VMD Tcl script that builds the backbone (N, CA, C; Angstrom):
set m [mol new atoms 567]
animate dup $m
set s [atomselect $m all]
$s set {name element resname resid chain x y z} {
  {N N MET 1 A 192.281 110.946 72.552}
  {CA C MET 1 A 191.595 109.807 71.982}
  {C C MET 1 A 190.752 110.299 70.812}
  {N N PRO 2 A 191.121 109.961 69.603}
  {CA C PRO 2 A 190.289 110.345 68.458}
  {C C PRO 2 A 189.052 109.452 68.398}
  {N N VAL 3 A 187.891 110.060 68.213}
  {CA C VAL 3 A 186.648 109.288 68.142}
  {C C VAL 3 A 185.838 109.770 66.946}
  {N N LYS 4 A 185.561 108.854 66.047}
  {CA C LYS 4 A 184.741 109.121 64.865}
  {C C LYS 4 A 183.269 109.172 65.275}
  {N N ALA 5 A 182.466 109.875 64.511}
  {CA C ALA 5 A 181.019 109.918 64.768}
  {C C ALA 5 A 180.499 108.499 64.910}
  {N N PHE 6 A 179.771 108.236 65.987}
  {CA C PHE 6 A 179.291 106.874 66.235}
  {C C PHE 6 A 178.437 106.357 65.085}
  {N N ALA 7 A 177.643 107.216 64.489}
  {CA C ALA 7 A 176.764 106.803 63.387}
  {C C ALA 7 A 177.552 106.381 62.148}
  {N N ALA 8 A 178.787 106.848 62.023}
  {CA C ALA 8 A 179.614 106.516 60.862}
  {C C ALA 8 A 180.723 105.521 61.192}
  {N N ALA 9 A 180.812 105.116 62.442}
  {CA C ALA 9 A 181.922 104.272 62.885}
  {C C ALA 9 A 181.795 102.840 62.383}
  {N N LYS 10 A 182.956 102.236 62.187}
  {CA C LYS 10 A 183.060 100.806 61.900}
  {C C LYS 10 A 182.303 100.370 60.653}
  {N N GLY 11 A 182.394 101.162 59.606}
  {CA C GLY 11 A 181.739 100.851 58.339}
  {C C GLY 11 A 182.152 99.517 57.756}
  {N N ARG 12 A 183.387 99.083 58.023}
  {CA C ARG 12 A 183.848 97.799 57.488}
  {C C ARG 12 A 183.146 96.610 58.144}
  {N N LEU 13 A 182.368 96.885 59.207}
  {CA C LEU 13 A 181.615 95.814 59.862}
  {C C LEU 13 A 180.181 95.722 59.339}
  {N N SER 14 A 179.862 96.474 58.287}
  {CA C SER 14 A 178.475 96.541 57.806}
  {C C SER 14 A 177.922 95.189 57.343}
  {N N ALA 15 A 178.781 94.281 56.928}
  {CA C ALA 15 A 178.301 92.949 56.528}
  {C C ALA 15 A 177.853 92.126 57.735}
  {N N ALA 16 A 178.317 92.497 58.934}
  {CA C ALA 16 A 178.004 91.713 60.126}
  {C C ALA 16 A 177.066 92.428 61.097}
  {N N LEU 17 A 177.077 93.764 61.079}
  {CA C LEU 17 A 176.283 94.532 62.041}
  {C C LEU 17 A 175.526 95.650 61.336}
  {N N ASP 18 A 174.282 95.883 61.753}
  {CA C ASP 18 A 173.534 97.003 61.193}
  {C C ASP 18 A 174.061 98.311 61.797}
  {N N PRO 19 A 173.648 99.460 61.243}
  {CA C PRO 19 A 174.185 100.741 61.720}
  {C C PRO 19 A 174.002 100.977 63.224}
  {N N ALA 20 A 172.858 100.607 63.770}
  {CA C ALA 20 A 172.623 100.817 65.202}
  {C C ALA 20 A 173.571 99.962 66.041}
  {N N ALA 21 A 173.796 98.727 65.628}
  {CA C ALA 21 A 174.704 97.843 66.366}
  {C C ALA 21 A 176.145 98.327 66.266}
  {N N ARG 22 A 176.535 98.828 65.092}
  {CA C ARG 22 A 177.895 99.374 64.937}
  {C C ARG 22 A 178.087 100.588 65.833}
  {N N ALA 23 A 177.094 101.469 65.874}
  {CA C ALA 23 A 177.189 102.661 66.726}
  {C C ALA 23 A 177.265 102.265 68.197}
  {N N ALA 24 A 176.456 101.289 68.606}
  {CA C ALA 24 A 176.475 100.839 70.001}
  {C C ALA 24 A 177.830 100.230 70.351}
  {N N LEU 25 A 178.387 99.423 69.449}
  {CA C LEU 25 A 179.702 98.825 69.674}
  {C C LEU 25 A 180.769 99.913 69.789}
  {N N ALA 26 A 180.716 100.891 68.910}
  {CA C ALA 26 A 181.695 101.987 68.945}
  {C C ALA 26 A 181.617 102.741 70.274}
  {N N ARG 27 A 180.413 103.025 70.749}
  {CA C ARG 27 A 180.248 103.700 72.049}
  {C C ARG 27 A 180.821 102.853 73.184}
  {N N GLN 28 A 180.501 101.559 73.160}
  {CA C GLN 28 A 180.949 100.648 74.218}
  {C C GLN 28 A 182.478 100.564 74.259}
  {N N MET 29 A 183.100 100.410 73.096}
  {CA C MET 29 A 184.559 100.313 73.065}
  {C C MET 29 A 185.208 101.623 73.486}
  {N N ALA 30 A 184.664 102.747 73.033}
  {CA C ALA 30 A 185.227 104.046 73.415}
  {C C ALA 30 A 185.141 104.247 74.924}
  {N N ALA 31 A 184.041 103.835 75.530}
  {CA C ALA 31 A 183.901 103.937 76.986}
  {C C ALA 31 A 184.952 103.074 77.682}
  {N N ARG 32 A 185.239 101.918 77.119}
  {CA C ARG 32 A 186.259 101.036 77.689}
  {C C ARG 32 A 187.631 101.707 77.649}
  {N N VAL 33 A 187.937 102.380 76.543}
  {CA C VAL 33 A 189.234 103.038 76.416}
  {C C VAL 33 A 189.332 104.202 77.398}
  {N N VAL 34 A 188.261 104.975 77.557}
  {CA C VAL 34 A 188.272 106.064 78.537}
  {C C VAL 34 A 188.545 105.496 79.932}
  {N N ALA 35 A 187.868 104.416 80.296}
  {CA C ALA 35 A 188.074 103.799 81.603}
  {C C ALA 35 A 189.502 103.264 81.743}
  {N N ALA 36 A 190.056 102.738 80.659}
  {CA C ALA 36 A 191.410 102.173 80.685}
  {C C ALA 36 A 192.478 103.233 80.886}
  {N N ALA 37 A 192.141 104.479 80.622}
  {CA C ALA 37 A 193.109 105.562 80.778}
  {C C ALA 37 A 193.290 105.989 82.232}
  {N N ALA 38 A 192.337 105.667 83.097}
  {CA C ALA 38 A 192.419 106.102 84.493}
  {C C ALA 38 A 193.755 105.670 85.095}
  {N N PRO 39 A 194.395 106.520 85.836}
  {CA C PRO 39 A 193.965 107.805 86.366}
  {C C PRO 39 A 194.331 109.012 85.493}
  {N N LEU 40 A 194.761 108.757 84.268}
  {CA C LEU 40 A 195.136 109.864 83.377}
  {C C LEU 40 A 193.897 110.644 82.940}
  {N N PRO 41 A 194.027 111.950 82.752}
  {CA C PRO 41 A 192.917 112.705 82.168}
  {C C PRO 41 A 192.789 112.339 80.691}
  {N N VAL 42 A 191.584 112.423 80.165}
  {CA C VAL 42 A 191.328 112.043 78.774}
  {C C VAL 42 A 190.781 113.240 78.011}
  {N N THR 43 A 191.275 113.403 76.797}
  {CA C THR 43 A 190.755 114.393 75.858}
  {C C THR 43 A 190.268 113.646 74.633}
  {N N VAL 44 A 189.012 113.861 74.271}
  {CA C VAL 44 A 188.442 113.282 73.059}
  {C C VAL 44 A 188.587 114.304 71.949}
  {N N VAL 45 A 189.098 113.867 70.811}
  {CA C VAL 45 A 189.189 114.716 69.620}
  {C C VAL 45 A 188.160 114.188 68.639}
  {N N CYS 46 A 187.256 115.067 68.208}
  {CA C CYS 46 A 186.170 114.613 67.338}
  {C C CYS 46 A 185.687 115.749 66.458}
  {N N ASP 47 A 184.818 115.387 65.517}
  {CA C ASP 47 A 184.181 116.394 64.670}
  {C C ASP 47 A 182.670 116.199 64.672}
  {N N ASP 48 A 182.136 115.664 65.764}
  {CA C ASP 48 A 180.731 115.312 65.836}
  {C C ASP 48 A 180.154 115.776 67.173}
  {N N ALA 49 A 179.011 116.460 67.128}
  {CA C ALA 49 A 178.387 116.999 68.340}
  {C C ALA 49 A 177.963 115.890 69.305}
  {N N GLU 50 A 177.461 114.770 68.778}
  {CA C GLU 50 A 177.052 113.666 69.649}
  {C C GLU 50 A 178.254 113.085 70.388}
  {N N VAL 51 A 179.362 112.907 69.688}
  {CA C VAL 51 A 180.573 112.376 70.318}
  {C C VAL 51 A 181.090 113.375 71.355}
  {N N ALA 52 A 181.060 114.656 71.035}
  {CA C ALA 52 A 181.508 115.670 71.995}
  {C C ALA 52 A 180.672 115.608 73.271}
  {N N ALA 53 A 179.352 115.495 73.129}
  {CA C ALA 53 A 178.476 115.394 74.296}
  {C C ALA 53 A 178.756 114.105 75.066}
  {N N TRP 54 A 178.960 113.011 74.344}
  {CA C TRP 54 A 179.307 111.734 74.973}
  {C C TRP 54 A 180.599 111.875 75.768}
  {N N GLY 55 A 181.603 112.493 75.168}
  {CA C GLY 55 A 182.889 112.672 75.841}
  {C C GLY 55 A 182.747 113.462 77.129}
  {N N ARG 56 A 182.016 114.560 77.066}
  {CA C ARG 56 A 181.816 115.369 78.278}
  {C C ARG 56 A 181.068 114.574 79.342}
  {N N ALA 57 A 180.066 113.793 78.923}
  {CA C ALA 57 A 179.301 112.967 79.871}
  {C C ALA 57 A 180.180 111.890 80.519}
  {N N HIS 58 A 181.258 111.502 79.845}
  {CA C HIS 58 A 182.188 110.511 80.388}
  {C C HIS 58 A 183.378 111.164 81.087}
  {N N GLY 59 A 183.293 112.466 81.338}
  {CA C GLY 59 A 184.318 113.156 82.111}
  {C C GLY 59 A 185.561 113.547 81.349}
  {N N THR 60 A 185.509 113.549 80.019}
  {CA C THR 60 A 186.680 113.928 79.236}
  {C C THR 60 A 186.587 115.398 78.842}
  {N N SER 61 A 187.713 115.965 78.506}
  {CA C SER 61 A 187.681 117.249 77.818}
  {C C SER 61 A 187.525 116.926 76.330}
  {N N VAL 62 A 187.139 117.908 75.558}
  {CA C VAL 62 A 186.855 117.686 74.140}
  {C C VAL 62 A 187.557 118.745 73.307}
  {N N VAL 63 A 188.202 118.297 72.238}
  {CA C VAL 63 A 188.774 119.182 71.229}
  {C C VAL 63 A 188.017 118.897 69.943}
  {N N THR 64 A 187.414 119.917 69.390}
  {CA C THR 64 A 186.679 119.755 68.138}
  {C C THR 64 A 187.619 120.056 66.977}
  {N N GLU 65 A 187.728 119.107 66.075}
  {CA C GLU 65 A 188.594 119.228 64.898}
  {C C GLU 65 A 187.804 118.753 63.699}
  {N N PRO 66 A 187.061 119.675 63.075}
  {CA C PRO 66 A 186.132 119.259 62.028}
  {C C PRO 66 A 186.770 118.819 60.712}
  {N N GLY 67 A 186.352 117.629 60.282}
  {CA C GLY 67 A 186.521 117.129 58.929}
  {C C GLY 67 A 187.876 117.114 58.281}
  {N N ARG 68 A 188.957 116.931 59.020}
  {CA C ARG 68 A 190.267 116.932 58.383}
  {C C ARG 68 A 190.941 115.572 58.438}
  {N N GLY 69 A 190.247 114.549 58.939}
  {CA C GLY 69 A 190.799 113.198 58.968}
  {C C GLY 69 A 191.528 112.877 60.256}
  {N N LEU 70 A 191.826 111.594 60.407}
  {CA C LEU 70 A 192.413 111.078 61.638}
  {C C LEU 70 A 193.773 111.700 61.951}
  {N N ASN 71 A 194.668 111.748 60.987}
  {CA C ASN 71 A 196.011 112.262 61.253}
  {C C ASN 71 A 195.978 113.712 61.724}
  {N N HIS 72 A 195.173 114.530 61.076}
  {CA C HIS 72 A 195.061 115.936 61.494}
  {C C HIS 72 A 194.379 116.054 62.848}
  {N N ALA 73 A 193.380 115.215 63.094}
  {CA C ALA 73 A 192.685 115.255 64.383}
  {C C ALA 73 A 193.647 114.935 65.521}
  {N N VAL 74 A 194.445 113.895 65.361}
  {CA C VAL 74 A 195.395 113.527 66.410}
  {C C VAL 74 A 196.433 114.630 66.600}
  {N N ALA 75 A 196.954 115.163 65.509}
  {CA C ALA 75 A 197.935 116.250 65.617}
  {C C ALA 75 A 197.328 117.465 66.322}
  {N N ALA 76 A 196.075 117.773 66.011}
  {CA C ALA 76 A 195.416 118.905 66.661}
  {C C ALA 76 A 195.250 118.647 68.154}
  {N N GLY 77 A 194.869 117.430 68.513}
  {CA C GLY 77 A 194.719 117.085 69.925}
  {C C GLY 77 A 196.036 117.169 70.679}
  {N N VAL 78 A 197.099 116.617 70.100}
  {CA C VAL 78 A 198.416 116.669 70.740}
  {C C VAL 78 A 198.881 118.121 70.850}
  {N N GLY 79 A 198.678 118.904 69.797}
  {CA C GLY 79 A 199.057 120.318 69.845}
  {C C GLY 79 A 198.316 121.067 70.939}
  {N N HIS 80 A 197.032 120.809 71.060}
  {CA C HIS 80 A 196.228 121.439 72.112}
  {C C HIS 80 A 196.774 121.074 73.494}
  {N N LEU 81 A 197.070 119.796 73.699}
  {CA C LEU 81 A 197.585 119.356 74.996}
  {C C LEU 81 A 198.966 119.937 75.284}
  {N N ARG 82 A 199.822 120.009 74.271}
  {CA C ARG 82 A 201.159 120.597 74.450}
  {C C ARG 82 A 201.033 122.059 74.877}
  {N N ARG 83 A 200.163 122.807 74.189}
  {CA C ARG 83 A 199.978 124.230 74.517}
  {C C ARG 83 A 199.383 124.426 75.906}
  {N N SER 84 A 198.646 123.440 76.391}
  {CA C SER 84 A 198.048 123.559 77.720}
  {C C SER 84 A 198.974 123.041 78.821}
  {N N GLY 85 A 200.209 122.648 78.449}
  {CA C GLY 85 A 201.204 122.267 79.446}
  {C C GLY 85 A 201.383 120.788 79.667}
  {N N THR 86 A 200.765 119.955 78.871}
  {CA C THR 86 A 200.922 118.506 79.005}
  {C C THR 86 A 202.252 118.090 78.392}
  {N N ASP 87 A 203.064 117.361 79.158}
  {CA C ASP 87 A 204.395 116.960 78.699}
  {C C ASP 87 A 204.414 115.643 77.932}
  {N N GLU 88 A 203.465 114.761 78.237}
  {CA C GLU 88 A 203.449 113.426 77.633}
  {C C GLU 88 A 202.009 113.078 77.281}
  {N N VAL 89 A 201.817 112.476 76.118}
  {CA C VAL 89 A 200.466 112.107 75.684}
  {C C VAL 89 A 200.421 110.635 75.294}
  {N N VAL 90 A 199.260 110.047 75.515}
  {CA C VAL 90 A 198.970 108.690 75.073}
  {C C VAL 90 A 197.824 108.816 74.079}
  {N N ILE 91 A 198.049 108.401 72.854}
  {CA C ILE 91 A 196.998 108.410 71.840}
  {C C ILE 91 A 196.508 106.974 71.707}
  {N N ALA 92 A 195.280 106.747 72.123}
  {CA C ALA 92 A 194.690 105.407 72.051}
  {C C ALA 92 A 193.425 105.491 71.222}
  {N N HIS 93 A 193.276 104.576 70.298}
  {CA C HIS 93 A 192.083 104.551 69.466}
  {C C HIS 93 A 190.905 103.971 70.243}
  {N N GLY 94 A 189.725 104.367 69.850}
  {CA C GLY 94 A 188.521 103.993 70.573}
  {C C GLY 94 A 187.949 102.639 70.213}
  {N N ASP 95 A 188.706 101.797 69.512}
  {CA C ASP 95 A 188.170 100.486 69.121}
  {C C ASP 95 A 188.945 99.337 69.756}
  {N N LEU 96 A 189.315 99.523 71.016}
  {CA C LEU 96 A 190.079 98.521 71.750}
  {C C LEU 96 A 189.182 97.924 72.834}
  {N N PRO 97 A 188.470 96.848 72.530}
  {CA C PRO 97 A 187.453 96.334 73.450}
  {C C PRO 97 A 187.992 95.758 74.753}
  {N N TRP 98 A 189.280 95.429 74.801}
  {CA C TRP 98 A 189.875 94.875 76.015}
  {C C TRP 98 A 190.850 95.850 76.665}
  {N N ALA 99 A 190.843 97.089 76.253}
  {CA C ALA 99 A 191.830 98.062 76.730}
  {C C ALA 99 A 191.866 98.118 78.252}
  {N N ARG 100 A 193.086 98.238 78.738}
  {CA C ARG 100 A 193.297 98.473 80.169}
  {C C ARG 100 A 194.712 99.000 80.355}
  {N N ALA 101 A 194.929 99.618 81.490}
  {CA C ALA 101 A 196.261 100.032 81.946}
  {C C ALA 101 A 197.034 100.896 80.944}
  {N N LEU 102 A 196.365 101.856 80.331}
  {CA C LEU 102 A 197.074 102.743 79.408}
  {C C LEU 102 A 198.152 103.558 80.116}
  {N N SER 103 A 197.946 103.860 81.379}
  {CA C SER 103 A 198.946 104.646 82.112}
  {C C SER 103 A 200.268 103.897 82.252}
  {N N ALA 104 A 200.250 102.570 82.134}
  {CA C ALA 104 A 201.485 101.782 82.231}
  {C C ALA 104 A 202.445 102.081 81.080}
  {N N LEU 105 A 201.947 102.707 80.025}
  {CA C LEU 105 A 202.794 103.027 78.873}
  {C C LEU 105 A 203.590 104.311 79.070}
  {N N THR 106 A 203.241 105.092 80.068}
  {CA C THR 106 A 203.887 106.391 80.265}
  {C C THR 106 A 205.241 106.234 80.949}
  {N N GLY 107 A 206.026 107.304 80.898}
  {CA C GLY 107 A 207.288 107.354 81.618}
  {C C GLY 107 A 208.521 107.022 80.806}
  {N N PHE 108 A 208.361 106.594 79.584}
  {CA C PHE 108 A 209.503 106.312 78.706}
  {C C PHE 108 A 209.905 107.624 78.037}
  {N N ALA 109 A 211.189 107.910 77.942}
  {CA C ALA 109 A 211.651 109.193 77.411}
  {C C ALA 109 A 211.431 109.333 75.904}
  {N N GLY 110 A 211.240 108.235 75.195}
  {CA C GLY 110 A 211.038 108.290 73.751}
  {C C GLY 110 A 209.598 108.027 73.376}
  {N N VAL 111 A 209.423 107.334 72.267}
  {CA C VAL 111 A 208.101 107.017 71.735}
  {C C VAL 111 A 207.802 105.544 71.994}
  {N N THR 112 A 206.623 105.279 72.524}
  {CA C THR 112 A 206.151 103.914 72.700}
  {C C THR 112 A 205.089 103.645 71.646}
  {N N LEU 113 A 205.237 102.556 70.920}
  {CA C LEU 113 A 204.272 102.159 69.899}
  {C C LEU 113 A 203.649 100.827 70.287}
  {N N VAL 114 A 202.324 100.756 70.157}
  {CA C VAL 114 A 201.605 99.502 70.323}
  {C C VAL 114 A 200.936 99.202 68.983}
  {N N PRO 115 A 201.463 98.229 68.234}
  {CA C PRO 115 A 200.846 97.889 66.957}
  {C C PRO 115 A 199.566 97.082 67.175}
  {N N ASP 116 A 198.783 96.957 66.112}
  {CA C ASP 116 A 197.672 96.008 66.194}
  {C C ASP 116 A 198.264 94.595 66.133}
  {N N ARG 117 A 197.452 93.597 66.363}
  {CA C ARG 117 A 197.973 92.232 66.462}
  {C C ARG 117 A 198.520 91.711 65.134}
  {N N ARG 118 A 198.216 92.374 64.043}
  {CA C ARG 118 A 198.762 91.981 62.736}
  {C C ARG 118 A 200.064 92.720 62.439}
  {N N ARG 119 A 200.444 93.616 63.349}
  {CA C ARG 119 A 201.626 94.485 63.199}
  {C C ARG 119 A 201.522 95.323 61.929}
  {N N ASP 120 A 200.328 95.764 61.628}
  {CA C ASP 120 A 200.079 96.620 60.469}
  {C C ASP 120 A 199.729 98.035 60.928}
  {N N GLY 121 A 198.666 98.160 61.694}
  {CA C GLY 121 A 198.245 99.455 62.197}
  {C C GLY 121 A 198.900 99.789 63.522}
  {N N THR 122 A 198.609 100.989 64.022}
  {CA C THR 122 A 199.144 101.451 65.299}
  {C C THR 122 A 197.976 101.766 66.217}
  {N N ASN 123 A 197.775 100.967 67.250}
  {CA C ASN 123 A 196.643 101.156 68.154}
  {C C ASN 123 A 196.883 102.222 69.205}
  {N N VAL 124 A 198.122 102.301 69.712}
  {CA C VAL 124 A 198.441 103.258 70.767}
  {C C VAL 124 A 199.829 103.820 70.513}
  {N N ILE 125 A 199.963 105.122 70.754}
  {CA C ILE 125 A 201.266 105.789 70.728}
  {C C ILE 125 A 201.368 106.607 72.003}
  {N N CYS 126 A 202.499 106.511 72.669}
  {CA C CYS 126 A 202.786 107.361 73.821}
  {C C CYS 126 A 204.074 108.110 73.506}
  {N N LEU 127 A 204.054 109.430 73.671}
  {CA C LEU 127 A 205.230 110.207 73.346}
  {C C LEU 127 A 205.250 111.521 74.108}
  {N N PRO 128 A 206.454 112.086 74.267}
  {CA C PRO 128 A 206.523 113.437 74.810}
  {C C PRO 128 A 205.827 114.381 73.824}
  {N N SER 129 A 205.051 115.304 74.345}
  {CA C SER 129 A 204.299 116.200 73.448}
  {C C SER 129 A 205.214 117.119 72.649}
  {N N SER 130 A 206.460 117.255 73.075}
  {CA C SER 130 A 207.404 118.129 72.365}
  {C C SER 130 A 208.028 117.474 71.136}
  {N N VAL 131 A 207.886 116.168 70.978}
  {CA C VAL 131 A 208.459 115.485 69.814}
  {C C VAL 131 A 207.675 115.899 68.568}
  {N N PRO 132 A 208.358 116.365 67.525}
  {CA C PRO 132 A 207.661 116.805 66.302}
  {C C PRO 132 A 207.237 115.611 65.443}
  {N N PHE 133 A 206.362 114.803 65.997}
  {CA C PHE 133 A 205.962 113.537 65.395}
  {C C PHE 133 A 204.852 113.784 64.380}
  {N N GLU 134 A 204.992 113.197 63.197}
  {CA C GLU 134 A 203.935 113.269 62.189}
  {C C GLU 134 A 203.142 111.972 62.268}
  {N N PHE 135 A 201.841 112.098 62.505}
  {CA C PHE 135 A 200.988 110.924 62.617}
  {C C PHE 135 A 200.631 110.449 61.216}
  {N N LEU 136 A 200.826 109.147 60.998}
  {CA C LEU 136 A 200.704 108.556 59.664}
  {C C LEU 136 A 199.811 107.329 59.717}
  {N N TYR 137 A 198.608 107.497 60.262}
  {CA C TYR 137 A 197.686 106.377 60.402}
  {C C TYR 137 A 197.167 105.907 59.046}
  {N N GLY 138 A 196.650 104.693 59.057}
  {CA C GLY 138 A 196.143 104.043 57.857}
  {C C GLY 138 A 196.864 102.717 57.705}
  {N N PRO 139 A 196.550 101.945 56.668}
  {CA C PRO 139 A 197.228 100.663 56.462}
  {C C PRO 139 A 198.745 100.844 56.450}
  {N N GLY 140 A 199.444 99.991 57.185}
  {CA C GLY 140 A 200.902 100.067 57.247}
  {C C GLY 140 A 201.443 101.125 58.195}
  {N N SER 141 A 200.595 101.688 59.043}
  {CA C SER 141 A 201.047 102.798 59.888}
  {C C SER 141 A 202.124 102.388 60.893}
  {N N PHE 142 A 202.086 101.167 61.368}
  {CA C PHE 142 A 203.085 100.757 62.343}
  {C C PHE 142 A 204.496 100.902 61.764}
  {N N ARG 143 A 204.709 100.401 60.559}
  {CA C ARG 143 A 206.030 100.528 59.922}
  {C C ARG 143 A 206.382 101.991 59.673}
  {N N ARG 144 A 205.414 102.784 59.252}
  {CA C ARG 144 A 205.687 104.210 59.022}
  {C C ARG 144 A 206.019 104.931 60.325}
  {N N HIS 145 A 205.316 104.588 61.413}
  {CA C HIS 145 A 205.612 105.231 62.693}
  {C C HIS 145 A 206.991 104.812 63.215}
  {N N LEU 146 A 207.373 103.556 63.021}
  {CA C LEU 146 A 208.737 103.134 63.387}
  {C C LEU 146 A 209.777 103.920 62.592}
  {N N ALA 147 A 209.566 104.039 61.292}
  {CA C ALA 147 A 210.495 104.780 60.436}
  {C C ALA 147 A 210.563 106.245 60.850}
  {N N GLN 148 A 209.431 106.805 61.243}
  {CA C GLN 148 A 209.403 108.198 61.698}
  {C C GLN 148 A 210.304 108.380 62.930}
  {N N CYS 149 A 210.260 107.441 63.859}
  {CA C CYS 149 A 211.114 107.517 65.040}
  {C C CYS 149 A 212.584 107.490 64.643}
  {N N GLN 150 A 212.934 106.640 63.677}
  {CA C GLN 150 A 214.323 106.577 63.203}
  {C C GLN 150 A 214.734 107.902 62.569}
  {N N ARG 151 A 213.868 108.466 61.731}
  {CA C ARG 151 A 214.187 109.740 61.091}
  {C C ARG 151 A 214.384 110.851 62.113}
  {N N LEU 152 A 213.580 110.823 63.166}
  {CA C LEU 152 A 213.681 111.853 64.206}
  {C C LEU 152 A 214.834 111.586 65.172}
  {N N GLY 153 A 215.388 110.377 65.131}
  {CA C GLY 153 A 216.459 110.020 66.048}
  {C C GLY 153 A 215.990 109.894 67.491}
  {N N VAL 154 A 214.741 109.516 67.676}
  {CA C VAL 154 A 214.166 109.384 69.005}
  {C C VAL 154 A 214.100 107.901 69.386}
  {N N ALA 155 A 214.353 107.627 70.653}
  {CA C ALA 155 A 214.270 106.252 71.140}
  {C C ALA 155 A 212.841 105.746 70.958}
  {N N VAL 156 A 212.729 104.462 70.624}
  {CA C VAL 156 A 211.412 103.864 70.421}
  {C C VAL 156 A 211.362 102.515 71.128}
  {N N ARG 157 A 210.240 102.236 71.728}
  {CA C ARG 157 A 210.009 100.894 72.266}
  {C C ARG 157 A 208.673 100.416 71.714}
  {N N VAL 158 A 208.614 99.148 71.447}
  {CA C VAL 158 A 207.398 98.511 70.946}
  {C C VAL 158 A 206.912 97.559 72.030}
  {N N VAL 159 A 205.671 97.732 72.446}
  {CA C VAL 159 A 205.068 96.828 73.420}
  {C C VAL 159 A 203.804 96.252 72.802}
  {N N GLU 160 A 203.500 95.000 73.141}
  {CA C GLU 160 A 202.392 94.318 72.480}
  {C C GLU 160 A 201.510 93.530 73.448}
  {N N PRO 161 A 200.947 94.195 74.462}
  {CA C PRO 161 A 200.018 93.472 75.333}
  {C C PRO 161 A 198.740 93.141 74.559}
  {N N PRO 162 A 198.243 91.906 74.656}
  {CA C PRO 162 A 197.060 91.512 73.885}
  {C C PRO 162 A 195.857 92.441 74.078}
  {N N GLU 163 A 195.700 92.989 75.281}
  {CA C GLU 163 A 194.549 93.853 75.518}
  {C C GLU 163 A 194.641 95.188 74.778}
  {N N LEU 164 A 195.821 95.521 74.268}
  {CA C LEU 164 A 195.970 96.752 73.488}
  {C C LEU 164 A 196.245 96.485 72.009}
  {N N THR 165 A 196.666 95.289 71.658}
  {CA C THR 165 A 196.908 94.987 70.243}
  {C C THR 165 A 195.640 94.532 69.532}
  {N N PHE 166 A 194.642 94.128 70.303}
  {CA C PHE 166 A 193.401 93.645 69.693}
  {C C PHE 166 A 192.437 94.806 69.469}
  {N N ASP 167 A 192.129 95.061 68.211}
  {CA C ASP 167 A 191.149 96.084 67.855}
  {C C ASP 167 A 190.081 95.456 66.968}
  {N N ILE 168 A 189.029 96.202 66.748}
  {CA C ILE 168 A 187.913 95.701 65.941}
  {C C ILE 168 A 187.875 96.489 64.638}
  {N N ASP 169 A 188.233 95.814 63.545}
  {CA C ASP 169 A 188.246 96.463 62.236}
  {C C ASP 169 A 187.383 95.754 61.202}
  {N N VAL 170 A 187.394 94.428 61.216}
  {CA C VAL 170 A 186.706 93.643 60.192}
  {C C VAL 170 A 185.798 92.604 60.861}
  {N N PRO 171 A 184.818 92.057 60.135}
  {CA C PRO 171 A 183.893 91.099 60.744}
  {C C PRO 171 A 184.565 89.935 61.474}
  {N N ALA 172 A 185.669 89.422 60.976}
  {CA C ALA 172 A 186.356 88.315 61.653}
  {C C ALA 172 A 186.783 88.694 63.069}
  {N N ASP 173 A 187.060 89.965 63.301}
  {CA C ASP 173 A 187.444 90.415 64.638}
  {C C ASP 173 A 186.308 90.223 65.637}
  {N N LEU 174 A 185.070 90.327 65.165}
  {CA C LEU 174 A 183.921 90.138 66.051}
  {C C LEU 174 A 183.869 88.712 66.584}
  {N N SER 175 A 184.229 87.747 65.750}
  {CA C SER 175 A 184.258 86.360 66.190}
  {C C SER 175 A 185.332 86.148 67.245}
  {N N VAL 176 A 186.507 86.742 67.045}
  {CA C VAL 176 A 187.576 86.644 68.043}
  {C C VAL 176 A 187.106 87.276 69.346}
  {N N LEU 177 A 186.456 88.431 69.252}
  {CA C LEU 177 A 185.952 89.119 70.440}
  {C C LEU 177 A 184.962 88.244 71.200}
  {N N GLU 178 A 184.094 87.600 70.465}
  {CA C GLU 178 A 183.050 86.785 71.078}
  {C C GLU 178 A 183.591 85.510 71.721}
  {N N HIS 179 A 184.659 84.950 71.155}
  {CA C HIS 179 A 185.123 83.637 71.594}
  {C C HIS 179 A 186.465 83.627 72.314}
  {N N SER 180 A 187.045 84.782 72.618}
  {CA C SER 180 A 188.366 84.820 73.213}
  {C C SER 180 A 188.410 85.769 74.395}
  {N N THR 181 A 189.506 85.673 75.111}
  {CA C THR 181 A 189.831 86.624 76.172}
  {C C THR 181 A 191.159 87.247 75.790}
  {N N PRO 182 A 191.566 88.332 76.434}
  {CA C PRO 182 A 192.850 88.947 76.053}
  {C C PRO 182 A 194.027 87.983 76.120}
  {N N ALA 183 A 194.034 87.071 77.055}
  {CA C ALA 183 A 195.170 86.154 77.199}
  {C C ALA 183 A 195.294 85.203 76.016}
  {N N CYS 184 A 194.152 84.831 75.391}
  {CA C CYS 184 A 194.253 83.872 74.284}
  {C C CYS 184 A 194.059 84.530 72.925}
  {N N ALA 185 A 193.727 85.801 72.889}
  {CA C ALA 185 A 193.472 86.456 71.604}
  {C C ALA 185 A 194.707 86.484 70.729}
  {N N SER 186 A 195.879 86.703 71.306}
  {CA C SER 186 A 197.071 86.776 70.472}
  {C C SER 186 A 197.384 85.435 69.834}
  {N N ARG 187 A 196.961 84.334 70.450}
  {CA C ARG 187 A 197.182 83.013 69.852}
  {C C ARG 187 A 196.102 82.677 68.837}
  {N N ALA 188 A 194.934 83.369 68.907}
  {CA C ALA 188 A 193.816 83.035 68.041}
  {C C ALA 188 A 193.900 83.685 66.679}
  {N N THR 189 A 194.831 84.602 66.492}
  {CA C THR 189 A 194.904 85.313 65.214}
  {C C THR 189 A 196.168 85.001 64.482}
}
mol reanalyze $m
mol bondsrecalc $m
mol representation Tube
mol addrep $m
């Protein structure tokens, strides 16, 4: 689970939330994602001492990957897990306020992709750790990750449960969060 420094998280929400509120929201959502991973073990990948301490306090292992960006952080985390004997990994972002049942994504022999509700970004990826997958997060990542699976010739499945497709990126997402539940969120956007 890649986690950005809480003090720097969710900058695009600055028009709606002050820095303290953004940090609190980021902590709350990250805790939800950690809980949603049970019974799977969780590894937090970060470049921030506060996040590392938070991760340990929440029972996760921590991989420190300083200042190289999201794609490198995720690759470093997956590489660490592969070297430690983990056969399958679930990469879930820490901004999924309704996250649950991440373990339900495991067991597929190929790559499982969970796009955001706009089918632009990629909220969750589950894959065998041996797949030489290049992480290509950022705007349009869902299409790039699908194309990557085709290039690698690996089976891919796309699943879109509302509790995993809903993430918090822009101020409008806060309104959906406040006024919806996972069952109706996919219809509200």
